[in-house]
Backbone atoms as SQL, in Angstrom:
CREATE TABLE atoms (id INTEGER PRIMARY KEY, chain TEXT, resi INTEGER, resn TEXT, atom TEXT, x REAL, y REAL, z REAL);
INSERT INTO atoms VALUES
  (1, 'A', 1, 'UNK', 'N', 60.899, 98.783, 101.016),
  (2, 'A', 1, 'UNK', 'CA', 62.132, 99.331, 100.516),
  (3, 'A', 1, 'UNK', 'C', 63.254, 99.170, 101.530),
  (4, 'A', 2, 'UNK', 'N', 62.936, 99.394, 102.803),
  (5, 'A', 2, 'UNK', 'CA', 63.947, 99.285, 103.842),
  (6, 'A', 2, 'UNK', 'C', 64.439, 97.851, 103.951),
  (7, 'A', 3, 'UNK', 'N', 63.516, 96.883, 103.731),
  (8, 'A', 3, 'UNK', 'CA', 63.921, 95.486, 103.795),
  (9, 'A', 3, 'UNK', 'C', 64.845, 95.135, 102.647),
  (10, 'A', 4, 'UNK', 'N', 64.610, 95.672, 101.460),
  (11, 'A', 4, 'UNK', 'CA', 65.473, 95.393, 100.309),
  (12, 'A', 4, 'UNK', 'C', 66.881, 95.924, 100.557),
  (13, 'A', 5, 'UNK', 'N', 66.960, 97.112, 101.100),
  (14, 'A', 5, 'UNK', 'CA', 68.275, 97.690, 101.406),
  (15, 'A', 5, 'UNK', 'C', 69.004, 96.891, 102.466),
  (16, 'A', 6, 'UNK', 'N', 68.242, 96.422, 103.457),
  (17, 'A', 6, 'UNK', 'CA', 68.839, 95.642, 104.536),
  (18, 'A', 6, 'UNK', 'C', 69.315, 94.285, 104.018),
  (19, 'A', 7, 'UNK', 'N', 68.505, 93.646, 103.162),
  (20, 'A', 7, 'UNK', 'CA', 68.896, 92.356, 102.592),
  (21, 'A', 7, 'UNK', 'C', 70.113, 92.517, 101.700),
  (22, 'A', 8, 'UNK', 'N', 70.150, 93.612, 100.953),
  (23, 'A', 8, 'UNK', 'CA', 71.289, 93.882, 100.079),
  (24, 'A', 8, 'UNK', 'C', 72.565, 94.075, 100.902),
  (25, 'A', 9, 'UNK', 'N', 72.438, 94.798, 102.005),
  (26, 'A', 9, 'UNK', 'CA', 73.593, 94.999, 102.874),
  (27, 'A', 9, 'UNK', 'C', 74.064, 93.690, 103.498),
  (28, 'A', 10, 'UNK', 'N', 73.113, 92.851, 103.912),
  (29, 'A', 10, 'UNK', 'CA', 73.469, 91.555, 104.497),
  (30, 'A', 10, 'UNK', 'C', 74.167, 90.669, 103.470),
  (31, 'A', 11, 'UNK', 'N', 73.682, 90.685, 102.233),
  (32, 'A', 11, 'UNK', 'CA', 74.308, 89.879, 101.171),
  (33, 'A', 11, 'UNK', 'C', 75.725, 90.377, 100.902),
  (34, 'A', 12, 'UNK', 'N', 75.905, 91.679, 100.868),
  (35, 'A', 12, 'UNK', 'CA', 77.237, 92.244, 100.639),
  (36, 'A', 12, 'UNK', 'C', 78.167, 91.921, 101.808),
  (37, 'A', 13, 'UNK', 'N', 77.628, 92.011, 103.032),
  (38, 'A', 13, 'UNK', 'CA', 78.436, 91.703, 104.203),
  (39, 'A', 13, 'UNK', 'C', 78.889, 90.251, 104.183),
  (40, 'A', 14, 'UNK', 'N', 77.980, 89.333, 103.812),
  (41, 'A', 14, 'UNK', 'CA', 78.323, 87.914, 103.750),
  (42, 'A', 14, 'UNK', 'C', 79.375, 87.656, 102.671),
  (43, 'A', 15, 'UNK', 'N', 79.213, 88.304, 101.515),
  (44, 'A', 15, 'UNK', 'CA', 80.176, 88.127, 100.420),
  (45, 'A', 15, 'UNK', 'C', 81.560, 88.642, 100.833),
  (46, 'A', 16, 'UNK', 'N', 81.592, 89.799, 101.483),
  (47, 'A', 16, 'UNK', 'CA', 82.865, 90.353, 101.931),
  (48, 'A', 16, 'UNK', 'C', 83.505, 89.490, 103.022),
  (49, 'A', 17, 'UNK', 'N', 82.698, 88.937, 103.907),
  (50, 'A', 17, 'UNK', 'CA', 83.219, 88.052, 104.949),
  (51, 'A', 17, 'UNK', 'C', 83.830, 86.799, 104.337),
  (52, 'A', 18, 'UNK', 'N', 83.187, 86.250, 103.290),
  (53, 'A', 18, 'UNK', 'CA', 83.740, 85.073, 102.607),
  (54, 'A', 18, 'UNK', 'C', 85.061, 85.401, 101.920),
  (55, 'A', 19, 'UNK', 'N', 85.126, 86.555, 101.258),
  (56, 'A', 19, 'UNK', 'CA', 86.367, 86.965, 100.600),
  (57, 'A', 19, 'UNK', 'C', 87.479, 87.197, 101.622),
  (58, 'A', 20, 'UNK', 'N', 87.127, 87.819, 102.737),
  (59, 'A', 20, 'UNK', 'CA', 88.110, 88.071, 103.778),
  (60, 'A', 20, 'UNK', 'C', 88.614, 86.756, 104.372),
  (61, 'A', 21, 'UNK', 'N', 87.731, 85.789, 104.551),
  (62, 'A', 21, 'UNK', 'CA', 88.133, 84.480, 105.063),
  (63, 'A', 21, 'UNK', 'C', 89.095, 83.779, 104.120),
  (64, 'A', 22, 'UNK', 'N', 88.831, 83.855, 102.816),
  (65, 'A', 22, 'UNK', 'CA', 89.738, 83.218, 101.858),
  (66, 'A', 22, 'UNK', 'C', 91.093, 83.932, 101.829),
  (67, 'A', 23, 'UNK', 'N', 91.087, 85.248, 102.000),
  (68, 'A', 23, 'UNK', 'CA', 92.361, 85.981, 102.042),
  (69, 'A', 23, 'UNK', 'C', 93.145, 85.667, 103.305),
  (70, 'A', 24, 'UNK', 'N', 92.448, 85.464, 104.411),
  (71, 'A', 24, 'UNK', 'CA', 93.133, 85.144, 105.667),
  (72, 'A', 24, 'UNK', 'C', 93.763, 83.756, 105.619),
  (73, 'A', 25, 'UNK', 'N', 93.201, 82.850, 104.827),
  (74, 'A', 25, 'UNK', 'CA', 93.804, 81.528, 104.682),
  (75, 'A', 25, 'UNK', 'C', 95.137, 81.626, 103.951),
  (76, 'A', 26, 'UNK', 'N', 95.251, 82.544, 103.003),
  (77, 'A', 26, 'UNK', 'CA', 96.493, 82.732, 102.256),
  (78, 'A', 26, 'UNK', 'C', 97.497, 83.565, 103.038),
  (79, 'A', 27, 'UNK', 'N', 97.052, 84.350, 103.972),
  (80, 'A', 27, 'UNK', 'CA', 97.903, 85.314, 104.674),
  (81, 'A', 27, 'UNK', 'C', 99.000, 84.706, 105.532),
  (82, 'A', 28, 'UNK', 'N', 98.850, 83.559, 106.199),
  (83, 'A', 28, 'UNK', 'CA', 99.941, 83.065, 107.044),
  (84, 'A', 28, 'UNK', 'C', 101.268, 82.913, 106.295),
  (85, 'A', 29, 'UNK', 'N', 101.256, 82.483, 105.032),
  (86, 'A', 29, 'UNK', 'CA', 102.490, 82.365, 104.272),
  (87, 'A', 29, 'UNK', 'C', 103.126, 83.739, 104.074),
  (88, 'A', 30, 'UNK', 'N', 102.296, 84.713, 103.715),
  (89, 'A', 30, 'UNK', 'CA', 102.813, 86.061, 103.519),
  (90, 'A', 30, 'UNK', 'C', 103.283, 86.654, 104.847),
  (91, 'A', 31, 'UNK', 'N', 102.544, 86.390, 105.915),
  (92, 'A', 31, 'UNK', 'CA', 102.924, 86.903, 107.234),
  (93, 'A', 31, 'UNK', 'C', 104.234, 86.281, 107.690),
  (94, 'A', 32, 'UNK', 'N', 104.442, 84.995, 107.405),
  (95, 'A', 32, 'UNK', 'CA', 105.700, 84.336, 107.769),
  (96, 'A', 32, 'UNK', 'C', 106.859, 84.956, 107.002),
  (97, 'A', 33, 'UNK', 'N', 106.651, 85.291, 105.734),
  (98, 'A', 33, 'UNK', 'CA', 107.700, 85.935, 104.945),
  (99, 'A', 33, 'UNK', 'C', 108.026, 87.305, 105.511),
  (100, 'A', 34, 'UNK', 'N', 107.014, 88.044, 105.889),
  (101, 'A', 34, 'UNK', 'CA', 107.228, 89.380, 106.451),
  (102, 'A', 34, 'UNK', 'C', 107.969, 89.275, 107.776),
  (103, 'A', 35, 'UNK', 'N', 107.566, 88.316, 108.623),
  (104, 'A', 35, 'UNK', 'CA', 108.223, 88.143, 109.918),
  (105, 'A', 35, 'UNK', 'C', 109.681, 87.726, 109.767),
  (106, 'A', 36, 'UNK', 'N', 109.960, 86.802, 108.821),
  (107, 'A', 36, 'UNK', 'CA', 111.346, 86.375, 108.632),
  (108, 'A', 36, 'UNK', 'C', 112.181, 87.508, 108.048),
  (109, 'A', 37, 'UNK', 'N', 111.584, 88.308, 107.185),
  (110, 'A', 37, 'UNK', 'CA', 112.297, 89.451, 106.626),
  (111, 'A', 37, 'UNK', 'C', 112.603, 90.475, 107.705),
  (112, 'A', 38, 'UNK', 'N', 111.634, 90.744, 108.576),
  (113, 'A', 38, 'UNK', 'CA', 111.846, 91.700, 109.666),
  (114, 'A', 38, 'UNK', 'C', 112.901, 91.173, 110.635),
  (115, 'A', 39, 'UNK', 'N', 112.888, 89.880, 110.910),
  (116, 'A', 39, 'UNK', 'CA', 113.884, 89.288, 111.800),
  (117, 'A', 39, 'UNK', 'C', 115.276, 89.401, 111.187),
  (118, 'A', 40, 'UNK', 'N', 115.375, 89.148, 109.890),
  (119, 'A', 40, 'UNK', 'CA', 116.651, 89.264, 109.201),
  (120, 'A', 40, 'UNK', 'C', 117.138, 90.711, 109.212),
  (121, 'A', 41, 'UNK', 'N', 116.221, 91.652, 109.031),
  (122, 'A', 41, 'UNK', 'CA', 116.592, 93.069, 109.077),
  (123, 'A', 41, 'UNK', 'C', 117.131, 93.455, 110.444),
  (124, 'A', 42, 'UNK', 'N', 116.494, 92.957, 111.507),
  (125, 'A', 42, 'UNK', 'CA', 116.964, 93.260, 112.859),
  (126, 'A', 42, 'UNK', 'C', 118.351, 92.676, 113.105),
  (127, 'A', 43, 'UNK', 'N', 118.589, 91.468, 112.610),
  (128, 'A', 43, 'UNK', 'CA', 119.901, 90.849, 112.785),
  (129, 'A', 43, 'UNK', 'C', 120.975, 91.645, 112.056),
  (130, 'A', 44, 'UNK', 'N', 120.689, 92.063, 110.840),
  (131, 'A', 44, 'UNK', 'CA', 121.663, 92.834, 110.071),
  (132, 'A', 44, 'UNK', 'C', 121.902, 94.199, 110.703),
  (133, 'A', 45, 'UNK', 'N', 120.849, 94.803, 111.237),
  (134, 'A', 45, 'UNK', 'CA', 121.001, 96.101, 111.893),
  (135, 'A', 45, 'UNK', 'C', 121.867, 95.972, 113.142),
  (136, 'A', 46, 'UNK', 'N', 121.656, 94.924, 113.920),
  (137, 'A', 46, 'UNK', 'CA', 122.470, 94.739, 115.123),
  (138, 'A', 46, 'UNK', 'C', 123.923, 94.462, 114.753),
  (139, 'A', 47, 'UNK', 'N', 124.129, 93.741, 113.665),
  (140, 'A', 47, 'UNK', 'CA', 125.495, 93.479, 113.214),
  (141, 'A', 47, 'UNK', 'C', 126.174, 94.785, 112.780),
  (142, 'A', 48, 'UNK', 'N', 125.458, 95.629, 112.083),
  (143, 'A', 48, 'UNK', 'CA', 126.005, 96.917, 111.661),
  (144, 'A', 48, 'UNK', 'C', 126.317, 97.818, 112.839),
  (145, 'A', 49, 'UNK', 'N', 125.435, 97.847, 113.831),
  (146, 'A', 49, 'UNK', 'CA', 125.687, 98.653, 115.025),
  (147, 'A', 49, 'UNK', 'C', 126.891, 98.130, 115.803),
  (148, 'A', 50, 'UNK', 'N', 127.037, 96.811, 115.857),
  (149, 'A', 50, 'UNK', 'CA', 128.181, 96.218, 116.547),
  (150, 'A', 50, 'UNK', 'C', 129.478, 96.600, 115.848),
  (151, 'A', 51, 'UNK', 'N', 129.497, 96.499, 114.527),
  (152, 'A', 51, 'UNK', 'CA', 130.704, 96.834, 113.781),
  (153, 'A', 51, 'UNK', 'C', 131.061, 98.310, 113.917),
  (154, 'A', 52, 'UNK', 'N', 130.062, 99.174, 113.834),
  (155, 'A', 52, 'UNK', 'CA', 130.348, 100.602, 113.935),
  (156, 'A', 52, 'UNK', 'C', 130.804, 100.981, 115.340),
  (157, 'A', 53, 'UNK', 'N', 130.234, 100.346, 116.360),
  (158, 'A', 53, 'UNK', 'CA', 130.665, 100.670, 117.726),
  (159, 'A', 53, 'UNK', 'C', 132.080, 100.167, 117.984),
  (160, 'A', 54, 'UNK', 'N', 132.441, 99.009, 117.440),
  (161, 'A', 54, 'UNK', 'CA', 133.812, 98.522, 117.587),
  (162, 'A', 54, 'UNK', 'C', 134.797, 99.466, 116.906),
  (163, 'A', 55, 'UNK', 'N', 134.433, 99.952, 115.743),
  (164, 'A', 55, 'UNK', 'CA', 135.298, 100.858, 114.999),
  (165, 'A', 55, 'UNK', 'C', 135.481, 102.175, 115.752),
  (166, 'A', 56, 'UNK', 'N', 134.382, 102.741, 116.215),
  (167, 'A', 56, 'UNK', 'CA', 134.455, 104.018, 116.934),
  (168, 'A', 56, 'UNK', 'C', 135.184, 103.865, 118.270),
  (169, 'A', 57, 'UNK', 'N', 135.013, 102.729, 118.935),
  (170, 'A', 57, 'UNK', 'CA', 135.699, 102.502, 120.211),
  (171, 'A', 57, 'UNK', 'C', 137.209, 102.438, 120.014),
  (172, 'A', 58, 'UNK', 'N', 137.657, 101.804, 118.937),
  (173, 'A', 58, 'UNK', 'CA', 139.095, 101.720, 118.679),
  (174, 'A', 58, 'UNK', 'C', 139.680, 103.107, 118.431),
  (175, 'A', 59, 'UNK', 'N', 138.976, 103.931, 117.675),
  (176, 'A', 59, 'UNK', 'CA', 139.457, 105.288, 117.425),
  (177, 'A', 59, 'UNK', 'C', 139.464, 106.087, 118.722),
  (178, 'A', 60, 'UNK', 'N', 138.438, 105.945, 119.536),
  (179, 'A', 60, 'UNK', 'CA', 138.362, 106.683, 120.800),
  (180, 'A', 60, 'UNK', 'C', 139.492, 106.278, 121.747),
  (181, 'A', 61, 'UNK', 'N', 139.783, 104.983, 121.822),
  (182, 'A', 61, 'UNK', 'CA', 140.876, 104.519, 122.681),
  (183, 'A', 61, 'UNK', 'C', 142.202, 105.082, 122.185),
  (184, 'A', 62, 'UNK', 'N', 142.413, 105.094, 120.864),
  (185, 'A', 62, 'UNK', 'CA', 143.626, 105.687, 120.313),
  (186, 'A', 62, 'UNK', 'C', 143.721, 107.164, 120.635),
  (187, 'A', 63, 'UNK', 'N', 142.602, 107.856, 120.536),
  (188, 'A', 63, 'UNK', 'CA', 142.581, 109.282, 120.869),
  (189, 'A', 63, 'UNK', 'C', 142.949, 109.511, 122.326),
  (190, 'A', 64, 'UNK', 'N', 142.347, 108.746, 123.232),
  (191, 'A', 64, 'UNK', 'CA', 142.610, 108.934, 124.656),
  (192, 'A', 64, 'UNK', 'C', 144.058, 108.607, 125.016),
  (193, 'A', 65, 'UNK', 'N', 144.598, 107.531, 124.444),
  (194, 'A', 65, 'UNK', 'CA', 145.994, 107.193, 124.716),
  (195, 'A', 65, 'UNK', 'C', 146.930, 108.287, 124.212),
  (196, 'A', 66, 'UNK', 'N', 146.674, 108.782, 123.024),
  (197, 'A', 66, 'UNK', 'CA', 147.495, 109.850, 122.473),
  (198, 'A', 66, 'UNK', 'C', 147.380, 111.129, 123.276),
  (199, 'A', 67, 'UNK', 'N', 146.174, 111.459, 123.691),
  (200, 'A', 67, 'UNK', 'CA', 145.968, 112.668, 124.497),
  (201, 'A', 67, 'UNK', 'C', 146.709, 112.559, 125.826),
  (202, 'A', 68, 'UNK', 'N', 146.572, 111.405, 126.479),
  (203, 'A', 68, 'UNK', 'CA', 147.238, 111.223, 127.770),
  (204, 'A', 68, 'UNK', 'C', 148.755, 111.235, 127.616),
  (205, 'A', 69, 'UNK', 'N', 149.258, 110.638, 126.557),
  (206, 'A', 69, 'UNK', 'CA', 150.694, 110.667, 126.313),
  (207, 'A', 69, 'UNK', 'C', 151.172, 112.102, 126.111),
  (208, 'A', 70, 'UNK', 'N', 150.455, 112.861, 125.301),
  (209, 'A', 70, 'UNK', 'CA', 150.832, 114.253, 125.067),
  (210, 'A', 70, 'UNK', 'C', 150.707, 115.077, 126.341),
  (211, 'A', 71, 'UNK', 'N', 149.729, 114.808, 127.122),
  (212, 'A', 71, 'UNK', 'CA', 149.482, 115.586, 128.338),
  (213, 'A', 71, 'UNK', 'C', 150.584, 115.371, 129.378),
  (214, 'A', 72, 'UNK', 'N', 150.967, 114.096, 129.577),
  (215, 'A', 72, 'UNK', 'CA', 151.929, 113.799, 130.635),
  (216, 'A', 72, 'UNK', 'C', 153.383, 113.799, 130.158),
  (217, 'A', 73, 'UNK', 'N', 153.622, 113.484, 128.888),
  (218, 'A', 73, 'UNK', 'CA', 155.001, 113.446, 128.389),
  (219, 'A', 73, 'UNK', 'C', 155.385, 114.745, 127.692),
  (220, 'A', 74, 'UNK', 'N', 154.402, 115.568, 127.355),
  (221, 'A', 74, 'UNK', 'CA', 154.686, 116.832, 126.697),
  (222, 'A', 74, 'UNK', 'C', 155.223, 116.673, 125.291),
  (223, 'A', 75, 'UNK', 'N', 154.713, 115.692, 124.566),
  (224, 'A', 75, 'UNK', 'CA', 155.212, 115.427, 123.216),
  (225, 'A', 75, 'UNK', 'C', 154.499, 116.229, 122.152),
  (226, 'A', 76, 'UNK', 'N', 153.618, 117.120, 122.534),
  (227, 'A', 76, 'UNK', 'CA', 152.911, 117.934, 121.538),
  (228, 'A', 76, 'UNK', 'C', 151.835, 117.124, 120.845),
  (229, 'A', 77, 'UNK', 'N', 151.524, 117.456, 119.631),
  (230, 'A', 77, 'UNK', 'CA', 150.429, 116.729, 118.962),
  (231, 'A', 77, 'UNK', 'C', 150.847, 115.388, 118.389),
  (232, 'A', 78, 'UNK', 'N', 152.129, 115.027, 118.489),
  (233, 'A', 78, 'UNK', 'CA', 152.587, 113.817, 117.803),
  (234, 'A', 78, 'UNK', 'C', 152.023, 112.541, 118.415),
  (235, 'A', 79, 'UNK', 'N', 151.916, 112.472, 119.698),
  (236, 'A', 79, 'UNK', 'CA', 151.334, 111.278, 120.312),
  (237, 'A', 79, 'UNK', 'C', 149.881, 111.112, 119.919),
  (238, 'A', 80, 'UNK', 'N', 149.158, 112.220, 119.888),
  (239, 'A', 80, 'UNK', 'CA', 147.745, 112.180, 119.496),
  (240, 'A', 80, 'UNK', 'C', 147.595, 111.723, 118.051),
  (241, 'A', 81, 'UNK', 'N', 148.417, 112.286, 117.175),
  (242, 'A', 81, 'UNK', 'CA', 148.342, 111.918, 115.749),
  (243, 'A', 81, 'UNK', 'C', 148.662, 110.446, 115.559),
  (244, 'A', 82, 'UNK', 'N', 149.737, 109.988, 116.170),
  (245, 'A', 82, 'UNK', 'CA', 150.157, 108.597, 115.995),
  (246, 'A', 82, 'UNK', 'C', 149.116, 107.636, 116.563),
  (247, 'A', 83, 'UNK', 'N', 148.600, 107.917, 117.760),
  (248, 'A', 83, 'UNK', 'CA', 147.662, 106.981, 118.375),
  (249, 'A', 83, 'UNK', 'C', 146.279, 107.017, 117.721),
  (250, 'A', 84, 'UNK', 'N', 145.872, 108.155, 117.170),
  (251, 'A', 84, 'UNK', 'CA', 144.616, 108.164, 116.408),
  (252, 'A', 84, 'UNK', 'C', 144.755, 107.309, 115.162),
  (253, 'A', 85, 'UNK', 'N', 145.901, 107.416, 114.487),
  (254, 'A', 85, 'UNK', 'CA', 146.124, 106.565, 113.305),
  (255, 'A', 85, 'UNK', 'C', 146.182, 105.087, 113.692),
  (256, 'A', 86, 'UNK', 'N', 146.838, 104.775, 114.800),
  (257, 'A', 86, 'UNK', 'CA', 146.865, 103.382, 115.266),
  (258, 'A', 86, 'UNK', 'C', 145.462, 102.896, 115.641),
  (259, 'A', 87, 'UNK', 'N', 144.685, 103.762, 116.279),
  (260, 'A', 87, 'UNK', 'CA', 143.308, 103.401, 116.624),
  (261, 'A', 87, 'UNK', 'C', 142.468, 103.162, 115.390),
  (262, 'A', 88, 'UNK', 'N', 142.657, 103.993, 114.369),
  (263, 'A', 88, 'UNK', 'CA', 141.932, 103.812, 113.115),
  (264, 'A', 88, 'UNK', 'C', 142.298, 102.478, 112.477),
  (265, 'A', 89, 'UNK', 'N', 143.597, 102.168, 112.439),
  (266, 'A', 89, 'UNK', 'CA', 144.033, 100.889, 111.859),
  (267, 'A', 89, 'UNK', 'C', 143.492, 99.705, 112.667),
  (268, 'A', 90, 'UNK', 'N', 143.508, 99.829, 113.986),
  (269, 'A', 90, 'UNK', 'CA', 142.960, 98.756, 114.824),
  (270, 'A', 90, 'UNK', 'C', 141.464, 98.594, 114.594),
  (271, 'A', 91, 'UNK', 'N', 140.749, 99.708, 114.421),
  (272, 'A', 91, 'UNK', 'CA', 139.312, 99.640, 114.152),
  (273, 'A', 91, 'UNK', 'C', 139.010, 98.969, 112.829),
  (274, 'A', 92, 'UNK', 'N', 139.781, 99.320, 111.797),
  (275, 'A', 92, 'UNK', 'CA', 139.590, 98.686, 110.486),
  (276, 'A', 92, 'UNK', 'C', 139.888, 97.201, 110.576),
  (277, 'A', 93, 'UNK', 'N', 140.953, 96.834, 111.285),
  (278, 'A', 93, 'UNK', 'CA', 141.296, 95.420, 111.447),
  (279, 'A', 93, 'UNK', 'C', 140.200, 94.665, 112.203),
  (280, 'A', 94, 'UNK', 'N', 139.648, 95.257, 113.256),
  (281, 'A', 94, 'UNK', 'CA', 138.550, 94.615, 113.996),
  (282, 'A', 94, 'UNK', 'C', 137.332, 94.395, 113.119),
  (283, 'A', 95, 'UNK', 'N', 136.983, 95.399, 112.322),
  (284, 'A', 95, 'UNK', 'CA', 135.825, 95.272, 111.435),
  (285, 'A', 95, 'UNK', 'C', 136.080, 94.186, 110.398),
  (286, 'A', 96, 'UNK', 'N', 137.275, 94.167, 109.831),
  (287, 'A', 96, 'UNK', 'CA', 137.576, 93.151, 108.818),
  (288, 'A', 96, 'UNK', 'C', 137.582, 91.755, 109.413),
  (289, 'A', 97, 'UNK', 'N', 138.033, 91.617, 110.657),
  (290, 'A', 97, 'UNK', 'CA', 137.974, 90.306, 111.318),
  (291, 'A', 97, 'UNK', 'C', 136.533, 89.894, 111.578),
  (292, 'A', 98, 'UNK', 'N', 135.711, 90.832, 112.005),
  (293, 'A', 98, 'UNK', 'CA', 134.315, 90.507, 112.298),
  (294, 'A', 98, 'UNK', 'C', 133.559, 90.109, 111.041),
  (295, 'A', 99, 'UNK', 'N', 133.860, 90.769, 109.945),
  (296, 'A', 99, 'UNK', 'CA', 133.180, 90.460, 108.695),
  (297, 'A', 99, 'UNK', 'C', 133.699, 89.163, 108.095),
  (298, 'A', 100, 'UNK', 'N', 134.958, 88.849, 108.364),
  (299, 'A', 100, 'UNK', 'CA', 135.509, 87.590, 107.873),
  (300, 'A', 100, 'UNK', 'C', 136.526, 87.758, 106.773),
  (301, 'A', 101, 'UNK', 'N', 136.949, 88.973, 106.484),
  (302, 'A', 101, 'UNK', 'CA', 137.950, 89.185, 105.451),
  (303, 'A', 101, 'UNK', 'C', 139.358, 88.845, 105.941),
  (304, 'A', 102, 'UNK', 'N', 139.590, 88.965, 107.230),
  (305, 'A', 102, 'UNK', 'CA', 140.895, 88.676, 107.816),
  (306, 'A', 102, 'UNK', 'C', 140.686, 87.596, 108.864),
  (307, 'A', 103, 'UNK', 'N', 141.545, 86.581, 108.837),
  (308, 'A', 103, 'UNK', 'CA', 141.414, 85.471, 109.783),
  (309, 'A', 103, 'UNK', 'C', 141.940, 85.867, 111.149),
  (310, 'A', 104, 'UNK', 'N', 141.441, 85.206, 112.165),
  (311, 'A', 104, 'UNK', 'CA', 141.938, 85.394, 113.524),
  (312, 'A', 104, 'UNK', 'C', 143.373, 84.875, 113.595),
  (313, 'A', 105, 'UNK', 'N', 144.189, 85.423, 114.472),
  (314, 'A', 105, 'UNK', 'CA', 145.534, 84.883, 114.651),
  (315, 'A', 105, 'UNK', 'C', 145.462, 83.427, 115.104),
  (316, 'A', 106, 'UNK', 'N', 146.456, 82.648, 114.713),
  (317, 'A', 106, 'UNK', 'CA', 146.436, 81.202, 114.972),
  (318, 'A', 106, 'UNK', 'C', 146.411, 80.869, 116.459),
  (319, 'A', 107, 'UNK', 'N', 147.058, 81.662, 117.302),
  (320, 'A', 107, 'UNK', 'CA', 147.097, 81.330, 118.715),
  (321, 'A', 107, 'UNK', 'C', 145.768, 81.578, 119.415),
  (322, 'A', 108, 'UNK', 'N', 144.855, 82.315, 118.802),
  (323, 'A', 108, 'UNK', 'CA', 143.534, 82.553, 119.396),
  (324, 'A', 108, 'UNK', 'C', 142.513, 81.489, 119.025),
  (325, 'A', 109, 'UNK', 'N', 142.790, 80.751, 117.984),
  (326, 'A', 109, 'UNK', 'CA', 141.840, 79.734, 117.533),
  (327, 'A', 109, 'UNK', 'C', 141.912, 78.534, 118.474),
  (328, 'A', 110, 'UNK', 'N', 140.751, 78.137, 118.982),
  (329, 'A', 110, 'UNK', 'CA', 140.689, 76.994, 119.895),
  (330, 'A', 110, 'UNK', 'C', 140.797, 75.712, 119.106),
  (331, 'A', 111, 'UNK', 'N', 141.548, 74.774, 119.661),
  (332, 'A', 111, 'UNK', 'CA', 141.732, 73.500, 118.952),
  (333, 'A', 111, 'UNK', 'C', 140.982, 72.397, 119.624);
């Protein structure tokens, strides 16, 4: 009886090994698709982080310029308000240039 169980287990193990081998032959195509998809996801994520950091940096620079102007010139909140709005507009323009909706100025394009 023990031999029958052992032979049955060996037959099942061999059958499963054959099935696993056939699946592994098909897997490289699927693995390549997964790897290219993951690589594309990483590229898109880095692009999104770059765009968001450029946008936030422009707003922060506008905030700091406005704060410093108000602090040293005593203009009240008006310098801060104006420079935050300018920073926001500059951030939107940077993002639109990076995405490709707005062209670079002609004098920056290398000929």
